[in-house]
N, C-alpha and C positions, 0 to 999 in steps of 0.2 A: 453282650446281651444277657448271658447267664448270670454275670455278676450283678447286673441291675435287678434281675429277677430275684436273686437271693436277698438283696437289700430290701426289696419291696416286701417279700414274704416275711422277712425278719421284722420289719417295722410293723406290719399288720399284726403279726403274732404277738409282738410286744404290747401293742395297743390292747388286744384282747386280754392279754395276761393282766395288764393293769386294771382294765375294767372289771375283770372277774375277781381280782384280789380285793377290791374295795368292799364288797358286801361281807367279806369274812369278818369284818369288825363287828357285825351285828347291827341290825336296824335299830335296836333300842338305843344304842349309843349315838346313832345319827339323829334320832328324834330327841330334840331337847324339850325339857319341861321347865318353864320359867314363869315367874310372876309377871303381871302386867308391867310393873316398874322395871324389872330386870330386862324384859323383852324390848321395850321401847328405848331403853338406854343402850342396848347392844346393837341397835340398827346402825349400819354403816352406809355411807353414800355409795350408790351404784350397786350395792349388794341386794339380791332378791331373796325374799323369804315368804313362805306360806305358813300362815298362823291360823290356829283353831282355838277359839276362846271357849272355855267350859268351866261351869261351877262345879259340877260333879258329873260323872259318866252315867248316863241313863242306859238302860238295856237297849233302847232303840238306836242309840248312837254308837254302840259297841262295834258293829260291822264297819262303820265309817272310819272309826279310829284305827281299826286294824289295817284298812287300806291306806290310810294316811301314813301309818308306821311303815308299811311295806313300800310305799312310794319314796320314802326318805332317801334310800340308797340310790334310786334311779335319778331323782332330782339333784342329788349331790353332784352327779357328773356334769350337770349344767350350771353349777354354781348357785343352786337354790337350796337354802336351808329350810327344814321343816320343823316347826315349833308348836308344841302344845302349851297354851297359856292357861294356867290355873287361876281362875278368878276367885278372889275372896268373896265370902257371902255378902259382906257389907259394901262391895264395890258396885256402884251404879253408874260407872263411866260409859262412854259411847259403845264400847265393844263388849263390856261385861254386864252392863245394866239392862240392856234391852233383852226382852224374853226371846225374840227371834234371832238374836245375835248368835246364839249357840247352834243355830241351824245353818250357819254359813261359815265358809273359810275365806280368809282375806289374803290377797297377794300384795306385798309391799316391795317397792324398790327404794332402798334407803328408808326414810320415814314417810314416803309418798305412797298412798294407796293406789294400786293399779286396777284391781278388779275384785269384786265380791262374787263368790261362787256358792250357789245353793248346794247343800251337802248331798242332795239327791242327784246332782249332776256329776258328782265325783264318786262314782259307784265302784271303781276298781282302779288298779294302778295305771292301766292304759288311759282311762279318762282323765285321771289326775295329771299325768305327765303331758298328755295332749293339750288339755285346756290351759295348763300353766304356761307351756311354751307358746301356745297360740296367743295368749295375752301378752307375753313378753316380746313376741315377734310381731306385734300388731302392725307396726309400720313397715316391716320387712316382707311379710306375707300378705299379699293382696287377696281379699275375698271378693268374688264377683258373682253376680246373679243373672246378668244378661249377656248376650253375645256382643252387644255394642261395647259394654265395659271391657270385655276380653280383647276386642279388636283395638280399642284405644290403647290398652297396655302394650299390645303387640306392636302397633305403629310407633309408639314412643321408644320401644326397645330396638327397632330395626336399625341395623348397622352398628349397634352398640353392645348389646348383650343378649344372651339366650334366656329362654323362659322354661320353667318346669311347671306344667299345668296338671293339677291333681284333682280328681273327683272322688269324693267319699260319700257314701249314702247318708252318713250321719256323723256328727262330731263326737269325740270321746271314744272312738273305736280304736282297735289296734292299728288299723291302716292310717287313721288320722294321726296317731302318735308317731308312726314311722315317717310320715310326711313332715311332721313338725321337727322331729329329730334330724332329718336330712336337711331341712331348712336352717336349723341351727348350725349345722356343719358347713353347708355350701351356700348359705344365703348371701355371702359377700361375692360369690362367683356368678350365681344365676339368680334371676328373679323368680321367686316362687309365687304361684297363684293357686288359690283353693276355691272350690265350689262344692255345694251339696245339691245343686239343681240338676236333675236328670235330663231335663229338656236342653240345658246348655251343652251337656255332653253330646247329645244327638246333633245339635246345631253345629258342632265343630266337625261333623263328617263321620262320626262314629255311630252310624245307624245300627250296626249289628252288635254293638257293645251291650253287655248285660249290665243294666243300670243297678242291679242288686249287688254288683261287685265293684270294688274300687278300681280306678284306672289312673294311670300316670302317662303323660305325654311329654316328650322333650321337644320343645319348639326351637328350631334353628333360626332365630331372628337376627343373630349377629351377621349372617351372610346375606340376609334379605335387604333389598334397597327399594323395591317397588311397593308403594303403599297399597296398590290395588291387589297385590297378590298376598295370600296368607303365608305365614312362615311354614316351612316344611315341618312336619310333625313325625316323630318316631315313637311309637307306642312301646311301653314296656310289657313284654309278654308274660312276666312272672307275677305272682301275688305281691302285694305291697308290704314288704318287710324292709327294715332298715338295711339289711345286708344286700337285698336285691336292688334297692334304690341306689345304694353306694356302687354296686357293680354296674348298673345301667349308666350312671353318670360318668363312671370311669370310661366306659366304652364310648359314650358320646364325646368325651374330651380327647379321645385318641385321634390321630390323623386319619382323615377319610381314606386316603390311599398312601401306603408306605412304599417308597421306592427302594428296591433291594439291589445291591451290587456285590453280594457275597453268596457263598454256597447256601442255598435255601435250607439245607439240613441244619445250619447253624443259626438260622434266624429265629428270634423269639420276640413276640409282640405282646401287648397287654391282652389281646384276645386269647392267645394260647395260654397265658398265665391264668386267665379266668375260665379256662376250660372250653373255649370256642375254637372252631377250625380256622385256618388261614388259607385263603384262595389266592393263588398266584396267576396273574395274567401275563403270559410270555410275550415279550416285545423285542423290537430291534430299533435302532436309531432312525431308520428311514420312515418308520410308521409310528414314531413315538407319540405324536399329537393325537392321532386316531386311537391308539392303544390307551393313552391316558384318559381320554373321554370314555372309552369303553369301561375301563377300570372304575372310573368315578360313577358311571351309571350302575354298574354291578354293586359297588359299595353302598350306594343309597338304598338299593333294594334289600341288601343283606345287613343293613345297619342294626347292630344289636344282636345279630345272629352269627356273624362271622366277620373276620377281618379280610381286607383285600390288599394285595401287594402287587406292584408292577416290577416284574423280573426281567432285566435286560439280558438278552442272549449275547450282546456284544461285550458285556462286562464280566460275564460269568461263563466259564467253559462247562457246558452241560452235555453230558453223555446220554442224550435222549434223541428220539426221533424228531426230525425237523418239522414234521407236520403237527406235533403236539402243541397245543396252544393254551392249555390250562393245567395247573397243578393244584393239588389239594394236600395240605398238611394238617393232620389232626393233633390234638393235644396229648394223645396217648403216647407214652414213651415206647420206643422200640418199633413203632409203626413207620415204615418208609413212606416217603412222599409218593403220591400216585400222579403220574403224568397222563393226561387224557386228551382226546381229540373231540371237541364239542363244536356244534354248529352255531348256536346262538346263546345269548345271555339267559334265556329262559331255562336252558339246560343247566347252566351254572347254578341258578337259584334253586332249581329242583334238586340238584346234587347236594346242596347244603341242607335243605329242608328234609330230604329223604335220605337217611344214612345208607339205606340198602341200594341206593341208585348207583353207587360207585361199582359195586360188584356186578350189577345188572349191565352197566355200560361196557365194562371190560369183557363180560361174557358175550354181549352182543357183538362187540368188535371181533372177538376171536371166532364166533360162529359165522359172522359175515365173511371174514377172510377165508374160513374153511369152505363156506358155500361158494364163494367166488372162485376159489381154486378148483373146486369140484366142477363148477360150470365151465371153467376154462378148459378142463380136461375132457369133459363129456360133450361140450357143445361146439367143438371146433368146426363142425359141419354147417353151423348156422351163422358163422361170423361173416358179415357182409362187407367188411372194410379192413383191408390189410394194415392200414395205419392204426386203426383202433385196436386191432389184434396185437400189433407190436407194442403199443403203449401199454395195453393191459398186461402183456407178458412181463414187462419191465416195471410195473407200477410200484414195486417195493424198493426199487433202486432210488436212493436219495440223490438229487442233483446238487452239485456244488454251486450254489447261487450267491456265495459271499461277495463276488466281484461285480454283481449286477445290482444297481441301486433300485430299490422299490419306490415308485412314485405314487403319491396319493393326490386327492383333490387339493390339499393344502400345499404340497411340496412341488407340484408339477411345474408351474410357471417359474418359480424361483430357481429350480434346478436347471432349467433351460438357459438361464442367464449366467450361470456360474462357470460354464465350460464353453470353449469355442464351438465344439460340435457335440451334440447330445443325440445318441442313438436310442430310440424308444421302441420297444416291442409292445404292441397292443395285443392282448391275448385273453382267453377265457380259461380259467384254471380247471374247468371240467371237460373241456373240448379236446378231442384226441389230437387233431392236427396242431393245435396250439401247444400242447405238451410235447409233441415231437419236435416242433420248431424251437421250443424252449431248450430242449436238449442240445440242439445245434448251437443255439445262442450261448449256452454256457461254454462250449468249446471255443467259440469265437472270442469270448471274454478271456479265456486262458491264452489264446494266441496274441491278443492285443494288450495283455497285461503290461502296464508300464508305459504304454503309448501316450505321449503328451497331447493334450488338447482333445481327447476323445473320452466321453463318458457313456458307458452302456447302462441302460436302465430299462424298466418294464412297468407296465400299467395293467393290472388285472381288471378288465372291463366288466367282469362279473361283480367286482366290488365297487368300482368307480365308473358306472355307466355315463355319468355326466361329463367326465373328462373325455371319454371316447367320442361322445356325441359332439362336443364342441370342437374336437379335432377332426371331425368329418370322417371318422373311421366307420366305414360301412360294411367291412368284412373282417373276419378274424381268421388267422393272425394277420397283422399288418406291421411293417417296420417303416419308420420315418426317421430321417436325420434332420435335426434342427440346427441352424447356424445362429448361435447367440439368441435363440428364441424367436428369430424372425423367419427367414425363408426355410421351407422344409422340402425335402426330397423323399418321395415314397419309393420303396424298393419293390420291384415287380419281377424279380428273377427267381431262380431256384432256391430252395431252402437249405441247401447243403452248407457245411461249415466253410469250405473253400470259397464258394460263391459269395456268402455273406461277408466274409473277411475281406475279399477283394473289393466288394461294393463300398464297405466302410473306409477302406484305405484310399480308394480312388476319390471318394467324396471329400476327402480332406483338401483336395486341390481344386482350384477354380476350373470350370469347364465351359468354354475354352480358356486356357491360361495364356495371357498376353505376354509376349516375350519382347524385350527392349533392344537386344543386340544380336548380331549374328553369332557371337560366342555362346550366348544363352540358347539360341536356336540349335546350334550344333550339340551343345551339352544335353539339350532336351532329347534330341534324336538318339544320343548314346545312352540315354536312361540315367544320366548323372544329375539332371535338373528336372523338377525340384528335388531337394534333398529328402523330402518325406517319402518319396517313392523309389529312392536309389536302391533299396534292398528288395523291392517288390517287382517280380517278373511281370512285365506287361508289354503290350504293343503300343508304340507312340505314334500318334497321328498329328501332323503339323500342317496347318493351312497357311499358304503363302499368298498374300494379296498385295496388289499395287493400289495406289490411290484411285485408280480408274475402275476398280472392281468392287465398289462399295456394296452393290446389290448382292453379289456372291458372298461377301464378307458377312453381311447381315444374316443371310440364310445359314451360314456356317455357325454364327454365334447362337442362333435359335436352335440349331441342331445340337450344339454343345449343351444348352440348357436341358434339352430332352434326354440326352445321353449321359448326363452327370452321374457319376458313380459306376457306370458300366464300361466306359473307355476313358483313356487320357487323350485330351485334345489340346494342342497348342495353336497359337495364332501369331503370325509375324506379318506386319504391314508397314514396316519402316521404309524409308527412302531407298535403302539398298536391298529391298526384297527381290529385285530383278537379278541381282548378283547371286543370291542364295538359290533361286530357282534354276538358273542356268547351270549351276554346279551339278544339278541332278537331272539336266536335260529336259526341263519342263518350263513353261511360261505361266505367269500368274493369270488367273487364279489357278492354283494347283494344290494337290494334297500329297505330302511326303509321308510314306508309310515305313516306319523303322521297326524291324523285328530283330530279336536276339541281340539286344543291347546296341543297335545301330550298325552291326556288322554288314547288314544289307539294307539299303534304303531304296524303296520303289517310288517312283514319281508317277502320279495320276493326274491328268488334266481335269479340271472342274469346269463344266459348261454352265450355262444359266439354268441351274437346278433350284427347285423349291427346297425348303427346309426338310420336308418329309422325304423327298427324293434323296437328299444328302444323308438323312438318318438311315435309310435302307442301304445305301451304298456303303456308308461307313461301317454299319453292322456286318455287312458281308466281307468287306475288305479287311476288317480287323480279326476275322477268324483265322485260325492256323491253316496253312496251305495243305498240310497232310496231318490232320488231327487224330488224336487217339479218342475214340468214341467211348463215352461213359454214360451212365444213366442220367447224370446231371446235365451234360452238354448236348445230348441227343436232340432235344426239342429245337435248339438253335439251328441245326442242320436240316431237320425235317421241315421247317417252315419254308424252305426254298423249293420244296416239292420237286426235287431232282433225283435221278437214279443214284444209287450208292454203289461204289466199288470198294468193298470191305476186305481187308486182309485180316483173317482171324489167326491169332497166334497164342500159343500156350506160354506166355511170358513175353519178354521184350523181343522185338523182331531183329533179325540179323542186320548188320551194317549194309551189306550188299542190297538186300531187299528194301531197306529204308531209303538208300540213295536212289534206286531205280524208281520206286514209287514216288519219291519227291520230285524227280525229273518229270515223271508222267503228270503229276499234279500241277506243276508249274507250266507245263506246255499244253494243258488241256484246252481245246478250242472253245473260247467264250464260256468257260466254266460250265460245260455241258453236263457234268456229273460231279459228285462229291467223292473224292478219293480219301480214304481213311483207314484206320486199323483198330482192332479191338483186342485187348489183352484179357484173356479168359481168367487169368489168376487175379487180376484187379477187378474185373467185372464178370463174376461167375454166371450172371444171367445170360451171357453169350452162349453158354452150352445149351440152354433151353432154346435159344434162337436157332442154333445149328440143327437141333433135333427137329425143329419145326420145318426147316428147309430140306432136310434129307432124312431118309428112312433110317439110316445108320450113321453113327458119328464118324465123320471123315477124318483122315489123318491130317495133322497140323504141321506147318501152316497151310491154310487154304484160302484162296482168293475167290470171292463171290461177287457177282453182279446181281442186284435186285432193284426192281423199280416198284416201289410200294404204291405209287400213285397212278400207275398205268399198267393194268393187267396183273401185277403181282408175280411176274415170272422170275424164277431164280435160276441163274446160270453159274456153273462151277468151272473155274479155270482148269485146264487139263493138268493133272498132277505130274505128268511125265515131262512137262516143260518147265524150264527155270523161269523165275519171276524177274523178267527184264522189261524195260520200257518197250523195246521192239516187239517182243512176244505178246505183250499185253495189247499193244495197239493193233497188231494183226488179229488177235482174237476178237477185239471189239469191232473190227471191220466185219468179221464173219457174223457176229451177233446182229449188226445193223443190216446185213444182207439176208438174215434169216436162215443162215446155214447151220446154226447150232440148235440143239434140242435142249429145252429147259429141264433142269433136274427136278423141279417141282413148280407148282403154281399155287400161290397163297389164296386162301378163301377171300371172297369179297365181302363176307359178312362183317358187321361191326364187331369190334372187340368190346365185350361187355363184362361186367363182374361175373364171377362164376356162380353167384347166388343172388337172388332178388334182394333189393334194399328193404329195410324195415319201413313200413308205412306208419310213421309215428302219429300223424294226425288222426288216422283211423283208430289207432290204439287209444289215443287220448279221448276220442269221442266215446269209445266203448267203456273206458275207465271212469270218465266224468261226463255222464250224458247231459248234464245241464249246461255244459260249455258248447257254444256254437262251433261248428267245424269251419276252420278258416279256409277260404278259397286260396288256391295257389296263384302266384303271379307269373305272368309271361316274362320271358327273359328280356331284360332291359327295363322292365317296370321297376319303380322304386316303391316298395311297400311303405304304407304310413306307419310311423313309429308310435307305439303305445307302451305305457308302463306295464310290466307283467302283472297279471291279476291272480289272486288266490282262487281256489275252487269255489269259494263262496261269493265271488264277484267283487270283493273288496280289493283295493290296491295292496300290493305285497308289502309296502312299507307300513308298519304298524305304528300307531300313535303312542306317544309317551304318556305317563301319568299326568294328571292335570296340575300337580304341584310342581312340575318341572319349571325351572326359571327360563327366561328368554334366552339367556346366553347359551344354555344347554340345548334349547330348541334349534338355535342357529347351527351348531356343530354337533348335533346329536349323532352318536354312533349307531343309533337304531338298535336292533336286537341281534345283529350279525357280529360274530367274532372275526375281526380282521387281524391286524397285527402280524405277528411272526408267520403264522400259517393262514393267511386270510382266505377263507372259503375253501381250504383244501378238504376240510370235512364235508362241505357242501358239494364239492366236486365228486367225492367218493359216493355220497348219498345220491347224487344225480345219476351216477353210473349204475348204482344199485336199482334205482327206479327204472332205468332203461332196460336193464337185464330182466327185471320182473315183467316188464311189458312183453 
């Protein structure tokens, strides 16, 4: 690029050198003095000449002759010779004989007269050059007086060529000369149109233009195809000089958007060469189409003021913040590129038009970060949401999102068809829970890296609300798994990495999975079949049915559809199903439950149960017999509303305690309680639980009985007794008989957040009194969906300029910057507004 720049600068400098060197020969040598016979005999076909016929020079004609002599060097550049014809006194020919002939100048092409000019119209060099070129380019430069004439020319040019429309208050001026010189140089490339009618300038939409000043508009007719729509027009902001017009036409001829695949510091475009800044819109391949439209929208707004380039993060290794979405490169040497976080395209335009805006934005970002840090340090006592607090604390930590495909309105449906199973996270980039789930989602992507047939993707509903509405996403965040774009399964479990990974892995297999042979059924119980789950620890459930148990089989299949992704269910209903069930001492219909890779298989008879009854039974039976309680799995056990027998341990429990507790759990009568254990090292919140149970921290391990759903009494197993099945059963009998005194009794009060929640609706009412306060909905009601409104009552989507083409209206990027960091800036600003409230 630098070599091209050097060649361009050299060529332009050489042209200026040649142009400046011509006058040094002196205007008197360029102005020829000939007799009428010599002049007419020297005329050559196609060569233009300007002649002034004179008998003798009167004092009144002296100023005109001086201007003619001065114009000779300028007209020479355009192949026009200037001749003073000295008429003999006795000559009475057409040009020398008439008395008024000496008051005119004549323009010839060859021996054909093109135009007669009164000498008072040629009052200086500008008027002479302008009028001569206007006459020579009469067929190339169209002169119009009405809007209808201009529209006819536009319509004729649409789809073929562009137009340069110039308004000059009067002919013969310096501006008129500049336009004619530009038409002489660029007339074969663009159609030039000239007017001196001020009303026509206003009719073109330039109501605020100063009609006393010349104006030039570049009309982009080559891209226009609709006869009903006018060509886009880009006004030249500088005064009409030949150099400024040349510069403007160079900019209009440059690509609207330049695609960059190299270090932006090395990029050089015609805009930088002409002293204008270059704006980079940062993009990535997943959002290329949306980013391209955004870049084109910005480019049209900044045409003639700055260049716009689309910089792909996928092709260039940029050591910048992931949230940066715009970069600005100035033509000043040694000034580094500035990477910024902007919310919408209006800020980009303001950034270019106001040079001081860059420093202001950077200062604002630094001040905002400092203010937010200070608020985080000083306002910990008013934080009402622990998730928000955690996300806010880690907000500067960049997430590794490279392995998660970004889906947009254009790419959503096509992406679902490319992979066997597509996992889609629907979220909002400003919402705390969404960002917390996104963090887990990145860890899931790392675990599943290289897994065939699974694509992890995400849709920012803040940017693409239409996609989320069509997919019936009524709460955020939401995760759905699509099978080849058809059937979808929604995840309704915990948001931890382990749980999400397990759900995605289990969703890869049909539920229930129909098995064809006894060998397949045995391999399924051992965890060897299907192969996709051979390395995944899970409990296998196998339904065995005979031909006479079709009703139970249908209920089992329906239960499998409900539990898809949560458990692995197989189904065997071949002719030899009876032989398989007898092996495990059950009769069809039956459920075979295999834990620990099939080392122990438990047979459970299935009665005539409904699908919902089977779902509840399968959920319970698939739980571990003696589970380790964690924050993630606790809700599964709480839903049974049974007492807990918990062994608290500072690390892994001993083998003896584990075996005794496992025997107790297996032999518990009709699952009357949940036997479990809690590792304080893996789940530190357990220490807080023990402090709530006891006045002082007990020695570990400690066995505790607590019934959260009936009285809240807490009993501690005697520390002097060893933890054996017999000792525990004896102790439980004493509890049942009321012979033990509880260590503590938990309060029956509801567990509420430590601080009241923000009343955002009331705050919005106070901040914007003209907005009606929305009434809250009862649980279960579905609120009517409305597009967000601005404080003024208008819809939040702002209209584009009237000159926008239909194609752009269909896929308009609006004024929001999406792309690489879609709405991350908006997310942060949203947070700032909330904190200000």
